C-alpha positions in Angstrom: -5.4 0.4 -18.3 -4.6 -2.7 -16.6 -4.6 -2.3 -13.1 -3.6 -5.5 -10.6 -4.3 -4.3 -6.6 -3.4 -6.1 -3.9 -5.0 -6.2 -0.9 -8.3 -5.1 -2.8 -10.5 -4.5 0.1 -8.5 -2.1 1.9 -10.4 1.2 2.3 -8.1 2.9 0.3 -7.7 0.5 -2.4 -11.6 0.2 -3.3 -11.7 4.1 -3.2 -8.9 4.2 -5.7 -10.5 1.7 -7.6 -13.6 3.6 -7.4 -12.1 6.6 -9.2 -10.2 4.6 -11.8 -13.2 2.8 -13.0 -15.4 6.1 -13.2 -12.0 8.2 -15.5 -10.5 5.4 -17.0 -12.9 2.2 -17.1 -10.0 0.6 -16.3 -9.4 -3.5 -16.6 -8.9 -5.1 -12.6 -7.7 -8.1 -11.1 -8.5 -8.1 -7.6 -6.8 -10.0 -5.0 -7.9 -10.2 -1.6 -8.6 -12.8 1.4 -12.1 -11.5 2.2 -14.1 -12.7 -1.1 -17.6 -12.1 -0.1 -16.6 -8.9 0.1 -14.1 -8.2 -2.8 -17.2 -9.5 -5.0 -19.3 -6.8 -3.6 -16.6 -4.1 -4.6 -16.3 -5.8 -8.2 -20.0 -5.1 -8.6 -19.8 -1.4 -7.6 -16.8 -1.2 -9.7 -18.9 -2.4 -12.8 -21.7 0.0 -12.2 -19.0 2.8 -12.1 -17.1 2.0 -15.7 -15.1 -0.7 -15.1 -14.9 -2.8 -18.2 -13.6 -6.2 -16.5 -12.7 -7.5 -13.5 -11.1 -10.9 -12.8 -10.4 -12.3 -9.2 -6.7 -13.6 -8.0 -6.5 -16.9 -5.3 -5.1 -15.3 -2.7 -1.1 -16.1 -1.7 0.6 -13.7 0.2 3.7 -15.2 1.2 4.8 -18.0 -0.8 7.3 -17.1 -3.2 6.7 -19.3 -6.0 3.0 -18.9 -5.7 3.5 -15.3 -6.0 6.1 -15.2 -9.0 3.5 -17.5 -10.8 0.8 -15.0 -10.0 2.9 -12.0 -11.5 3.5 -14.4 -14.3 0.4 -15.5 -15.6 -0.9 -11.8 -15.0 1.2 -10.2 -17.4 1.1 -13.4 -19.5 -3.1 -12.8 -20.1 -2.3 -9.2 -20.8 -0.1 -6.4 -20.2 -0.1 -4.6 -16.9 0.3 -1.0 -16.4 -0.1 -0.6 -12.8 0.4 -2.7 -9.5 -1.0 -1.3 -6.4 0.1 -3.3 -3.2 -2.1 -2.0 -0.5 -2.4 -4.8 1.8 -1.5 -4.5 5.6 -2.4 -4.9 9.3 -2.4 -2.4 12.1 -0.8 -5.0 14.9 -0.8 -4.2 18.3 2.3 -3.4 19.8 1.5 -4.5 23.1 0.7 -7.9 21.3 4.1 -7.6 19.3 5.9 -7.9 22.5 4.0 -10.3 23.9 3.8 -12.7 21.7 6.4 -13.2 19.4 4.1 -15.0 16.7 2.1 -11.9 16.3 5.3 -10.1 16.1 6.7 -11.8 13.2 2.9 -11.8 11.3 2.7 -8.2 11.4 6.2 -8.3 10.0 6.0 -10.5 7.2 2.1 -8.9 6.0 3.3 -5.6 6.5 6.8 -6.1 4.6 7.6 -8.7 3.5 4.9 -10.0 1.5 4.4 -6.7 0.0 8.2 -6.7 -1.5 7.8 -10.0 -3.1 4.7 -8.9 -4.9 6.5 -5.8 -6.1 9.9 -7.5 -6.7 7.6 -10.6 -9.0 6.1 -7.7 -11.1 9.0 -5.6 -11.1 11.1 -8.1 -13.0 8.1 -7.9 -15.9 8.2 -4.1 -16.2 12.0 -4.3 -16.1 11.9 -6.0 -19.6 8.9 -3.7 -20.8 10.5 -0.5 -19.5 7.3 0.6 -18.8 4.6 0.2 -15.5 4.3 1.8 -12.4 4.1 0.0 -8.8 2.0 1.9 -6.5 2.9 0.7 -2.4 0.9 1.7 0.6 3.5 2.6 3.3 2.8 5.0 6.4 3.9 8.0 8.0 4.8 5.3 10.8 7.3 4.1 8.7 9.2 7.9 9.4 10.2 7.5 13.1 10.0 4.8 15.2 7.9 4.9 18.3 7.3 3.0 21.4 3.6 3.2 20.9 3.6 1.0 17.7 7.4 0.7 16.8 6.7 -3.3 15.1 4.3 -1.8 12.7 6.5 1.2 11.9 9.7 -0.7 11.2 7.7 -2.6 8.8 6.7 0.3 6.9 10.1 1.7 7.3 11.7 -1.3 5.5 8.9 -0.2 2.5 10.4 3.2 2.3 13.9 1.9 2.0 13.0 -0.6 -0.2 11.0 1.7 -2.6 13.9 4.2 -2.4 16.0 1.2 -3.6 13.7 0.1 -6.2 13.4 4.3 -7.3 17.3 4.3 -7.7 17.0 1.1 -9.7 14.5 2.6 -12.2 16.1 5.9 -12.5 16.0 7.3 -15.8 13.7 4.4 -17.1 10.2 3.8 -18.0 9.3 1.8 -14.5 7.7 4.4 -11.9 7.6 3.5 -7.9 5.5 5.3 -5.5 5.7 5.0 -1.9 2.4 6.0 -0.4 2.5 7.1 2.9 -1.3 7.7 4.3 -1.4 9.1 7.8 -4.2 7.8 10.0 -7.4 7.3 7.5 -10.7 6.7 8.8 -10.6 3.2 7.0 -11.5 -0.4 9.5 -8.0 -0.5 9.7 -7.6 2.4 11.9 -11.2 1.8 13.9 -9.2 1.8 17.4 -7.6 5.1 16.8 -11.3 6.2 15.8 -12.9 4.4 18.8 -10.2 6.7 21.0 -11.5 9.3 19.0 -8.7 10.3 17.2 -9.1 12.9 14.2 -8.9 10.9 10.9 -8.3 11.6 7.4 -11.8 11.4 4.9 -10.9 8.3 2.9 -12.2 9.8 -0.2 -9.4 12.5 0.0 -6.5 10.2 0.7 -7.3 8.2 -2.1 -8.0 11.1 -4.7 -4.6 12.3 -3.6 -3.1 8.5 -4.2 -4.5 8.4 -7.2 -3.4 11.7 -8.3 0.2 11.2 -7.1 0.4 7.8 -9.2 -0.4 9.3 -12.2 2.4 12.1 -11.7 4.9 9.6 -10.9 5.5 11.2 -7.9 8.2 9.2 -6.0 6.4 9.7 -2.8 2.9 10.9 -1.6 2.4 11.9 1.5 -1.7 12.5 2.4 -3.1 14.0 3.3 -0.4 16.6 2.4 0.1 18.0 6.2 1.7 15.4 6.6 4.7 16.3 5.1 5.7 19.0 7.4 4.6 17.2 10.4 7.0 14.2 9.6 9.7 16.7 8.5 9.4 17.9 11.6 8.9 14.6 13.6 12.2 13.1 11.9 14.3 16.0 13.2 13.5 16.2 16.6 16.8 15.6 19.2 16.7 12.1 20.3 17.3 13.5 24.0 14.3 15.4 23.2 12.0 12.6 21.4 12.6 10.4 24.1 11.0 12.2 26.6 7.9 12.5 24.5 5.2 10.1 25.5 3.7 9.6 21.9 
């Protein structure tokens, strides 16, 4: 089983890889900006049973470079799964005050993941097999004043995944959208500092891996977020606008 992980130093991605290394003896292609951390993760995966691990030069925004990476990775051996896990919890205040930060948030959290997914989808379409898993967020289910730029980027991923699922309906290609709630990773450090309850990353990763294996179109994790967000999405606007959330 050959797995490509974009954003391999993400806490959720790292724990997913641990499970795949242990249970599937997988071959990994890892991409991340933090090379030192990625090398430590790779060493851990080897101990856990990974068959082989290679690193990719990080280029997250250039369409030509992303396409070349996908082409070369597939040419080196058939890919079974692509996990797109990179992202950035931008500050809403910073996005409002600095348009460059606002643009970066949208590019990192939405545009870049879409480019990677599209690049590999072209190969999977020809092979009529393969899975693309994209880590979104429950934040994308409804815009809130506290994080609407980040939410908008995750909402874009939701619509994109929905369209891709329609495109590949009835085929051997699976598109899985993961929607974690707040999770105990470095990305959510600010939430943790304020005393907010966070889901254990190992649990989120386990449910993510299980959802991918089953080819589920959408995975809320922890599962309690499915009914919570169902309610949040259907709160009438005149009520929602009075809430301080």
